[in-house]
N, CA, C and O atoms as CSV, one atom per row, in Angstrom:
chain,resi,resn,atom,element,x,y,z
A,1,MET,N,N,32.692,-18.991,2.651
A,1,MET,CA,C,31.407,-19.075,1.997
A,1,MET,C,C,30.804,-17.672,1.917
A,1,MET,O,O,30.700,-17.008,2.949
A,2,PRO,N,N,30.405,-17.194,0.736
A,2,PRO,CA,C,29.853,-15.849,0.598
A,2,PRO,C,C,28.454,-15.761,1.224
A,2,PRO,O,O,27.725,-16.751,1.272
A,3,PRO,N,N,28.098,-14.584,1.694
A,3,PRO,CA,C,26.772,-14.447,2.310
A,3,PRO,C,C,25.671,-14.603,1.266
A,3,PRO,O,O,25.844,-14.279,0.092
A,4,ASP,N,N,24.550,-15.104,1.729
A,4,ASP,CA,C,23.379,-15.275,0.880
A,4,ASP,C,C,22.830,-13.893,0.514
A,4,ASP,O,O,22.927,-12.960,1.311
A,5,LEU,N,N,22.258,-13.756,-0.680
A,5,LEU,CA,C,21.698,-12.481,-1.115
A,5,LEU,C,C,20.576,-12.031,-0.185
A,5,LEU,O,O,20.409,-10.837,0.066
A,6,HIS,N,N,19.810,-12.994,0.326
A,6,HIS,CA,C,18.736,-12.675,1.273
A,6,HIS,C,C,19.306,-12.006,2.520
A,6,HIS,O,O,18.746,-11.025,3.008
A,7,ASP,N,N,20.417,-12.533,3.037
A,7,ASP,CA,C,21.040,-11.958,4.227
A,7,ASP,C,C,21.540,-10.540,3.962
A,7,ASP,O,O,21.427,-9.669,4.825
A,8,THR,N,N,22.082,-10.313,2.791
A,8,THR,CA,C,22.577,-8.983,2.438
A,8,THR,C,C,21.435,-7.972,2.378
A,8,THR,O,O,21.553,-6.865,2.905
A,9,HIS,N,N,20.341,-8.349,1.743
A,9,HIS,CA,C,19.173,-7.456,1.686
A,9,HIS,C,C,18.603,-7.212,3.078
A,9,HIS,O,O,18.177,-6.101,3.396
A,10,HIS,N,N,18.597,-8.239,3.894
A,10,HIS,CA,C,18.082,-8.116,5.254
A,10,HIS,C,C,18.914,-7.129,6.069
A,10,HIS,O,O,18.366,-6.298,6.793
A,11,LEU,N,N,20.229,-7.223,5.951
A,11,LEU,CA,C,21.101,-6.305,6.694
A,11,LEU,C,C,20.971,-4.865,6.186
A,11,LEU,O,O,20.983,-3.926,6.982
A,12,TRP,N,N,20.849,-4.687,4.872
A,12,TRP,CA,C,20.660,-3.338,4.327
A,12,TRP,C,C,19.341,-2.747,4.788
A,12,TRP,O,O,19.270,-1.563,5.118
A,13,LEU,N,N,18.299,-3.559,4.812
A,13,LEU,CA,C,16.997,-3.085,5.283
A,13,LEU,C,C,17.078,-2.638,6.733
A,13,LEU,O,O,16.561,-1.578,7.088
A,14,LYS,N,N,17.720,-3.432,7.565
A,14,LYS,CA,C,17.886,-3.061,8.975
A,14,LYS,C,C,18.668,-1.756,9.112
A,14,LYS,O,O,18.287,-0.881,9.890
A,15,ALA,N,N,19.749,-1.625,8.364
A,15,ALA,CA,C,20.579,-0.424,8.455
A,15,ALA,C,C,19.802,0.815,8.025
A,15,ALA,O,O,19.889,1.855,8.678
A,16,ILE,N,N,19.053,0.718,6.947
A,16,ILE,CA,C,18.290,1.873,6.458
A,16,ILE,C,C,17.200,2.261,7.446
A,16,ILE,O,O,17.028,3.442,7.746
A,17,LEU,N,N,16.459,1.274,7.956
A,17,LEU,CA,C,15.369,1.578,8.882
A,17,LEU,C,C,15.887,2.131,10.206
A,17,LEU,O,O,15.281,3.040,10.774
A,18,LEU,N,N,16.992,1.599,10.700
A,18,LEU,CA,C,17.562,2.137,11.938
A,18,LEU,C,C,18.102,3.555,11.735
A,18,LEU,O,O,18.005,4.395,12.630
A,19,THR,N,N,18.663,3.812,10.573
A,19,THR,CA,C,19.135,5.171,10.269
A,19,THR,C,C,17.967,6.152,10.213
A,19,THR,O,O,18.058,7.259,10.744
A,20,VAL,N,N,16.881,5.750,9.578
A,20,VAL,CA,C,15.690,6.607,9.530
A,20,VAL,C,C,15.193,6.890,10.944
A,20,VAL,O,O,14.838,8.025,11.260
A,21,TRP,N,N,15.166,5.872,11.791
A,21,TRP,CA,C,14.679,6.055,13.154
A,21,TRP,C,C,15.580,6.998,13.947
A,21,TRP,O,O,15.084,7.869,14.662
A,22,VAL,N,N,16.880,6.837,13.831
A,22,VAL,CA,C,17.819,7.705,14.557
A,22,VAL,C,C,17.712,9.146,14.071
A,22,VAL,O,O,17.662,10.074,14.879
A,23,VAL,N,N,17.675,9.335,12.758
A,23,VAL,CA,C,17.584,10.688,12.210
A,23,VAL,C,C,16.264,11.339,12.628
A,23,VAL,O,O,16.249,12.500,13.037
A,24,PHE,N,N,15.181,10.614,12.530
A,24,PHE,CA,C,13.884,11.175,12.905
A,24,PHE,C,C,13.829,11.500,14.393
A,24,PHE,O,O,13.410,12.592,14.778
A,25,SER,N,N,14.251,10.552,15.233
A,25,SER,CA,C,14.194,10.770,16.683
A,25,SER,C,C,15.083,11.930,17.106
A,25,SER,O,O,14.648,12.795,17.867
A,26,PHE,N,N,16.320,11.960,16.627
A,26,PHE,CA,C,17.233,13.032,16.998
A,26,PHE,C,C,16.809,14.355,16.381
A,26,PHE,O,O,16.829,15.389,17.049
A,27,GLY,N,N,16.427,14.328,15.115
A,27,GLY,CA,C,16.067,15.558,14.419
A,27,GLY,C,C,14.866,16.252,15.026
A,27,GLY,O,O,14.876,17.469,15.208
A,28,VAL,N,N,13.837,15.493,15.339
A,28,VAL,CA,C,12.635,16.104,15.908
A,28,VAL,C,C,12.923,16.652,17.299
A,28,VAL,O,O,12.485,17.755,17.627
A,29,CYS,N,N,13.642,15.914,18.111
A,29,CYS,CA,C,13.962,16.406,19.456
A,29,CYS,C,C,14.889,17.616,19.395
A,29,CYS,O,O,14.752,18.542,20.195
A,30,PHE,N,N,15.819,17.615,18.465
A,30,PHE,CA,C,16.772,18.717,18.351
A,30,PHE,C,C,16.099,19.995,17.848
A,30,PHE,O,O,16.430,21.093,18.295
A,31,PHE,N,N,15.154,19.847,16.919
A,31,PHE,CA,C,14.497,21.005,16.333
A,31,PHE,C,C,13.088,21.241,16.884
A,31,PHE,O,O,12.265,21.864,16.213
A,32,ALA,N,N,12.800,20.756,18.088
A,32,ALA,CA,C,11.455,20.880,18.654
A,32,ALA,C,C,11.043,22.346,18.821
A,32,ALA,O,O,9.884,22.690,18.584
A,33,ARG,N,N,11.956,23.193,19.216
A,33,ARG,CA,C,11.606,24.617,19.383
A,33,ARG,C,C,11.309,25.274,18.043
A,33,ARG,O,O,10.425,26.128,17.962
A,34,ASP,N,N,12.027,24.896,16.991
A,34,ASP,CA,C,11.747,25.445,15.671
A,34,ASP,C,C,10.393,24.980,15.152
A,34,ASP,O,O,9.691,25.737,14.483
A,35,LEU,N,N,10.023,23.740,15.456
A,35,LEU,CA,C,8.706,23.244,15.060
A,35,LEU,C,C,7.599,24.011,15.771
A,35,LEU,O,O,6.513,24.197,15.223
A,36,GLN,N,N,7.875,24.451,16.987
A,36,GLN,CA,C,6.889,25.198,17.762
A,36,GLN,C,C,6.522,26.503,17.071
A,36,GLN,O,O,5.381,26.955,17.171
A,37,ALA,N,N,7.456,27.104,16.384
A,37,ALA,CA,C,7.198,28.382,15.714
A,37,ALA,C,C,6.270,28.218,14.512
A,37,ALA,O,O,5.638,29.189,14.097
A,38,TRP,N,N,6.172,27.006,13.939
A,38,TRP,CA,C,5.322,26.794,12.773
A,38,TRP,C,C,3.842,26.869,13.116
A,38,TRP,O,O,3.048,27.366,12.317
A,39,VAL,N,N,3.463,26.386,14.286
A,39,VAL,CA,C,2.050,26.343,14.679
A,39,VAL,C,C,1.906,27.088,15.994
A,39,VAL,O,O,2.341,26.606,17.040
A,40,GLN,N,N,1.302,28.251,15.940
A,40,GLN,CA,C,1.121,29.058,17.142
A,40,GLN,C,C,-0.066,28.536,17.952
A,40,GLN,O,O,-1.109,28.199,17.391
A,41,GLY,N,N,0.101,28.472,19.262
A,41,GLY,CA,C,-0.977,28.054,20.139
A,41,GLY,C,C,-1.119,26.544,20.285
A,41,GLY,O,O,-2.009,26.080,20.998
A,42,TRP,N,N,-0.278,25.782,19.638
A,42,TRP,CA,C,-0.352,24.328,19.753
A,42,TRP,C,C,1.051,23.811,19.977
A,42,TRP,O,O,1.982,24.256,19.305
A,43,GLN,N,N,1.226,22.903,20.884
A,43,GLN,CA,C,2.557,22.431,21.251
A,43,GLN,C,C,3.019,21.328,20.303
A,43,GLN,O,O,3.186,20.179,20.713
A,44,LEU,N,N,3.222,21.678,19.051
A,44,LEU,CA,C,3.636,20.713,18.044
A,44,LEU,C,C,5.014,20.138,18.353
A,44,LEU,O,O,5.230,18.935,18.204
A,45,GLY,N,N,5.941,20.978,18.777
A,45,GLY,CA,C,7.293,20.506,19.073
A,45,GLY,C,C,7.300,19.484,20.193
A,45,GLY,O,O,7.976,18.460,20.097
A,46,TYR,N,N,6.557,19.752,21.251
A,46,TYR,CA,C,6.483,18.799,22.366
A,46,TYR,C,C,5.819,17.506,21.930
A,46,TYR,O,O,6.289,16.418,22.263
A,47,TRP,N,N,4.722,17.623,21.180
A,47,TRP,CA,C,4.001,16.425,20.755
A,47,TRP,C,C,4.871,15.554,19.847
A,47,TRP,O,O,4.909,14.334,20.003
A,48,MET,N,N,5.562,16.178,18.909
A,48,MET,CA,C,6.408,15.414,17.995
A,48,MET,C,C,7.574,14.761,18.740
A,48,MET,O,O,7.948,13.628,18.434
A,49,ALA,N,N,8.143,15.460,19.703
A,49,ALA,CA,C,9.253,14.886,20.464
A,49,ALA,C,C,8.773,13.739,21.351
A,49,ALA,O,O,9.467,12.733,21.502
A,50,ALA,N,N,7.587,13.893,21.935
A,50,ALA,CA,C,7.094,12.881,22.867
A,50,ALA,C,C,6.434,11.701,22.161
A,50,ALA,O,O,6.664,10.552,22.537
A,51,GLN,N,N,5.623,11.969,21.150
A,51,GLN,CA,C,4.839,10.914,20.520
A,51,GLN,C,C,5.302,10.555,19.109
A,51,GLN,O,O,5.123,9.420,18.667
A,52,GLY,N,N,5.890,11.508,18.409
A,52,GLY,CA,C,6.274,11.267,17.025
A,52,GLY,C,C,7.316,10.184,16.869
A,52,GLY,O,O,7.259,9.404,15.918
A,53,ALA,N,N,8.273,10.119,17.791
A,53,ALA,CA,C,9.310,9.088,17.704
A,53,ALA,C,C,8.713,7.700,17.916
A,53,ALA,O,O,9.131,6.738,17.272
A,54,VAL,N,N,7.741,7.595,18.813
A,54,VAL,CA,C,7.088,6.304,19.048
A,54,VAL,C,C,6.273,5.894,17.830
A,54,VAL,O,O,6.309,4.735,17.418
A,55,LEU,N,N,5.542,6.835,17.255
A,55,LEU,CA,C,4.761,6.531,16.058
A,55,LEU,C,C,5.670,6.149,14.887
A,55,LEU,O,O,5.337,5.252,14.112
A,56,MET,N,N,6.804,6.817,14.757
A,56,MET,CA,C,7.745,6.482,13.695
A,56,MET,C,C,8.314,5.082,13.912
A,56,MET,O,O,8.489,4.333,12.951
A,57,PHE,N,N,8.604,4.721,15.158
A,57,PHE,CA,C,9.099,3.378,15.443
A,57,PHE,C,C,8.063,2.325,15.055
A,57,PHE,O,O,8.409,1.289,14.487
A,58,MET,N,N,6.801,2.589,15.360
A,58,MET,CA,C,5.738,1.647,14.986
A,58,MET,C,C,5.617,1.530,13.468
A,58,MET,O,O,5.408,0.435,12.946
A,59,LEU,N,N,5.748,2.644,12.761
A,59,LEU,CA,C,5.699,2.631,11.303
A,59,LEU,C,C,6.885,1.851,10.728
A,59,LEU,O,O,6.725,1.095,9.770
A,60,ILE,N,N,8.060,2.033,11.306
A,60,ILE,CA,C,9.247,1.314,10.851
A,60,ILE,C,C,9.082,-0.186,11.093
A,60,ILE,O,O,9.474,-0.990,10.248
A,61,ALA,N,N,8.509,-0.573,12.235
A,61,ALA,CA,C,8.270,-1.992,12.505
A,61,ALA,C,C,7.293,-2.578,11.490
A,61,ALA,O,O,7.470,-3.712,11.044
A,62,LEU,N,N,6.275,-1.823,11.127
A,62,LEU,CA,C,5.313,-2.278,10.121
A,62,LEU,C,C,5.993,-2.439,8.759
A,62,LEU,O,O,5.792,-3.446,8.080
A,63,VAL,N,N,6.794,-1.455,8.361
A,63,VAL,CA,C,7.519,-1.538,7.086
A,63,VAL,C,C,8.451,-2.741,7.096
A,63,VAL,O,O,8.537,-3.463,6.103
A,64,TYR,N,N,9.144,-2.963,8.196
A,64,TYR,CA,C,10.050,-4.105,8.298
A,64,TYR,C,C,9.294,-5.418,8.114
A,64,TYR,O,O,9.753,-6.302,7.391
A,65,CYS,N,N,8.139,-5.547,8.763
A,65,CYS,CA,C,7.350,-6.776,8.641
A,65,CYS,C,C,6.884,-7.010,7.210
A,65,CYS,O,O,6.959,-8.132,6.708
A,66,VAL,N,N,6.406,-5.966,6.555
A,66,VAL,CA,C,5.913,-6.106,5.181
A,66,VAL,C,C,7.048,-6.470,4.226
A,66,VAL,O,O,6.904,-7.370,3.398
A,67,VAL,N,N,8.171,-5.773,4.344
A,67,VAL,CA,C,9.293,-6.040,3.434
A,67,VAL,C,C,9.881,-7.422,3.693
A,67,VAL,O,O,10.228,-8.125,2.744
A,68,MET,N,N,10.001,-7.824,4.943
A,68,MET,CA,C,10.526,-9.160,5.225
A,68,MET,C,C,9.568,-10.239,4.732
A,68,MET,O,O,10.015,-11.303,4.303
A,69,ASP,N,N,8.269,-9.990,4.783
A,69,ASP,CA,C,7.316,-10.934,4.216
A,69,ASP,C,C,7.529,-11.083,2.721
A,69,ASP,O,O,7.471,-12.192,2.189
A,70,LEU,N,N,7.777,-9.967,2.039
A,70,LEU,CA,C,8.075,-10.026,0.611
A,70,LEU,C,C,9.384,-10.761,0.339
A,70,LEU,O,O,9.470,-11.541,-0.609
A,71,PHE,N,N,10.399,-10.521,1.159
A,71,PHE,CA,C,11.669,-11.232,1.006
A,71,PHE,C,C,11.473,-12.737,1.181
A,71,PHE,O,O,12.016,-13.532,0.414
A,72,GLU,N,N,10.703,-13.120,2.185
A,72,GLU,CA,C,10.484,-14.542,2.447
A,72,GLU,C,C,9.698,-15.211,1.326
A,72,GLU,O,O,9.969,-16.363,0.985
A,73,ARG,N,N,8.742,-14.513,0.759
A,73,ARG,CA,C,7.954,-15.091,-0.318
A,73,ARG,C,C,8.777,-15.259,-1.589
A,73,ARG,O,O,8.558,-16.200,-2.352
A,74,SER,N,N,9.724,-14.351,-1.819
A,74,SER,CA,C,10.531,-14.448,-3.031
A,74,SER,C,C,11.669,-15.452,-2.891
A,74,SER,O,O,12.256,-15.862,-3.893
A,75,ALA,N,N,11.986,-15.849,-1.675
A,75,ALA,CA,C,13.105,-16.797,-1.464
A,75,ALA,C,C,12.731,-18.212,-1.785
A,75,ALA,O,O,13.560,-19.114,-1.658
């Protein structure tokens, strides 16, 4: 039995959002020292590494909820 189109969209959405989260979390932590050079006197690199990943996760959860609500309404 072939997968339902809803299931396919759901899996693609999960894959894209998880990829965004991994890239953002790893990228910000990896380049934290370079971010520090952009703003002198403010610990932007530390703040982004410590808080930015959490804020991005919350944003991704919000996007997931909104898009899944749209998927459910169209089904």
